[in-house]
N, C-alpha and C positions, 0 to 999 in steps of 0.2 A: 297515762296509766290506763290500761285496759279495764273496763266495766266488768265487776264480778256477775257472772249469770248463773241461772240454774236450768238444769236439763231434767225433765221428768219422764219417766217410761209411761208411754200410752200405746194404745192399739197393739196390745199383745194378747190375743184371745186364750193362748193356752198357757198363760202364767197370770196369777193374781196374788199380791199380798194383801191378805186378809185382816190381820191385826199384826202389832209388835208392841214389844215393852218388856220390862223384866228380864232384860237381856237375851230375848228370844224373839222368833218372828214366825208367823203361822201363814204359810204358802200354798198356793194351789199350782202345781205343775201338771197340767193336761187333767186327767180325772182324778189325781191323786193329791192328798193335802198332808203337808209336812210341817213338824214343828222342829226347828233349829236353833242353835245358839246365835245371838248377833250381839256383839259387844258394843256397837253403837247405840243400840236401843234401852238407853238408861232410865226412860221414863215408864209409867204404869200402863199395863195393857187396858184396852177399852173393854174387851171382853173377859170373862173369868176363866179360870184354868179349866174349869169343868165344861164350860161352853168349847174351848179349844179342843179338850180331848174327845169331845162327842164328834167334833168336824173331822179331827185328824184321823188319817190311816197309819201314821208312823211318827214316832218321836226319836230324836238322837239324844243319847245318854252319853255325856263326856266322860272319859276315863282319865284323860290327861289333858295338858293345854292344848294338844294337837291332835288326839284322836280319841275315838269312842266307839260306839255300837248303837245300832238302831233296834229300837222296839215297836213291834208291829201292833198297832191298836184295833186295826180292821185288816182284812184279806187285802193283800196288794202284790204285785210281782217285785222282785229285786231290780229289774230293769224293764224299762218302757220308753216310749218315744213321743216327742212333741215338735211341733214345727213354728217356724216364724216366717211371716209372709210380708214381702215388700210392696210397695204401693202399686207396683205394675203386675202383681199378683204372683211373681217368681217366689218360691218358697226354699228355705234351707232346713234340715231336719236334724234332730238332736237325739242321740241315745243317751237317756239317763240312767244312773243307777245309785244304789245307796252304799256309799263308800264309808271306810271307817275314819275319813277324815272331815266329815259333816257335809262336803259338797256332794252334789248329784249330777255334775257335769255341765252346768251352764251358770253364767252370771247374767241373769235377764236384764238387769239395768242397762247392759252394754247394748242392747237393741238400738239405743239412740245414736251410738256410734256406728252400729253396723248398717243404719240408714245412711249416714254420713259417707261411709267407706264405699256403699254401694252406688250412690249418686255420683260422687266425685270420681270414681273409678270408670264409670260409663261416660262421663263428660270428657275425661282425658282420652279416653279411647276413641271418642269422636273426634276430637280435635287434634289428636297426635299420631295419626297413621297407624291406628290400631295398636299402638304400643302403650302399656300400663304395667310396669313391673311394681309388685307390692311386698313389702317386707313386713312380716309379722313376728316381733320379738316377745319372748315370754308367753307364746300363743295358746297355752293350755288345750282345750278340745276344739278350738278352731272357730269359735263363732265369727271373728274378724276374719279370719282366712275364707271361710265359706261366702262370706259377704262380697268380698273382693272378687272371688272366683266365680261367683254367680253373675257378677256384672261382666265377665269376660276377661278380667285381669290375669297376668301370669303371677303366681304367689310362691313366696318362700316362707315356710313355716319352721319357726325356730322354738324349739323348747328343750330343757334340760333332761325331762323325764321320758324314757322311751315308751313307758306304758300309756302315757297321756298323749304322745303322738299317734300311737296306734289307735286310740279312742278317737282321735281326730280323723284319722283315715276312715274310720267306719262312718263317721258323721258326714264325710265327703262322699262315700259310696252311697249312704241313705238319702242324700240331696241330689243324686243323679248327675253329681259332678265328676271331674278327673283332673289328673295331671297337676294337682298342688306338689310343690317339691318339699319333702319332709326331712329337716335337719335336727337332728339330737345333738345339741351342743351348747356350750357356756355363750350366753348371748354377746357378753363383752369381746370374747375372742374371736366370733364369728364377725363381728362389726369391724375389728381391727384388720382383720384379714381382707374382708371386703373394701375397706379404705385403701389399703395397698394396692389391691387390684383396679383401683379407680372405678369401682362399679357403681352405677346409678340407679335410683329408684324414683319412680313418680309418686309412691305412697309409702309411708312407714308408720307402723302401729307399734306402740310400747305399752305394755300393762304388767309392769314389774311387781314383784310382791316385795314385801317388806324385808323379807330376808329368805334366803334359800341356797342351794348347792347346785352346781353343775354336773355333768354325768361323771367327771374324774375328780370329784371332790373341791372344785372350785367354790370359793365363798362368795357369796353375793349378800351385802346389806345395803338397804335402800339409799340411806343417807351419805354411806361413805362412797359410793361408786355411781350414783345416778349423773353427777355433773360430768364425770369423765366419759360415761357412755352416751350422754346427750351431745356433748362436744362432738364426738366422732359419728354419730348418727347424722347429724346436719351435714356433715361432709358429703353423706350418701345421697342427699336429696338432689333431685334434677333442677336445675337452675332455673329453668322455663315453667314447667308445670308439676306442681307436686302438691301434696297434702301430708299433714303429719298429725297423729293423735299421740297424746301422753296422758295416759290414766293412772292414778297413784290412789291406792286404797290404803292409807296407813293413818292412824289417829294423830301422829303428829305432823302431818303434812298439810298446810294451809294453802288456800288459792294463791295467796301472795307469795309462798315459798315457790311454788311451781312457776307464777308469773316471772319471778327473779331468775329462777334457774334458766328458763326458756329464753327470756330476752338476754342475759349474759351470753349465752352460747349462741345464739343468733348474732350477737355483735361481734363476738371472738372469731366467728367465721365469715364475717362481713356479708352475711344474708339478710335481705329485707324481705318481710312478708306482709301481706295484706289481710283484713278481715279476721284477726286472731280472737278466737273466744277463750275465756277462762273462767271456770266455775266450778260448781258441784253438781253432781248427778244424784236424783233422788228417786225413790219408789213412793208415789201415793198409796195409801192403804185404803180398803175399804171403810175404815174408820176415821178418815180424813187426817190420818198422820203423814208425816213427809220423813221417810227413812233415809238418811244420807248415806251413799255407798260410793264415795270416791271423789276426788278432785280431778278435773279434766283440763286440758289444753288443746286446741286443735285450730289448724289454719291450713 
């Protein structure tokens, strides 16, 4: 059995978790501080709400389970930019925005996977005659796509929402990158077609939501379809040199569930891997809390 590990966000100067609790989090993105809902933060905050509101520029007010509106507490723009810098000083840039879905355009805890993607892609390029094809499924605004492309990989970015893919394209341009292949499609349909084509990728990233819909109304529910998707995804992995990342943000999914899923589908595909990591990603706060933000597996 693979030991359960934890990965903590560190070395991201443009982002900081200041405090969390009472189902909310107080975060700094660049120069601006936000208050947003956080279903995992079931404990008490360390700072008072009065202190939060003195620090914050904006707070998200929920109107339903999935949407709401922002109330500005101090002047700030609706759109702004931050960057993430790799160890060799190469940077990727993100255009942030106050959306009605509480998100601002980035999942900062994923920087621990961006580093993994960046370094593994560079290593494969050095060892594989400058060939490294990376597939990013449920790719959102493209942090993982940018990391792979910044390393020199050829990247296929798949997401079901056209507006989000356009957002990712703006992030690519702001990062001084080019030639990411944008695909607006249901992830499961895309993968099945690639299997039929006998396509191979050296890197695959999956960050599926708990539920969602494809561009043509296709239904996605994590617990119902992740097993089928993972089985097909493993068929796409290059047999010689590869890496895979699965990240799951769902209150019902433990590290052991993810381990069983991955091991089962590796076995069905007769695929052997080394150095597998499984565990939780978290963000440490200024107040010495640990906010869990997903279960991951990577090899």
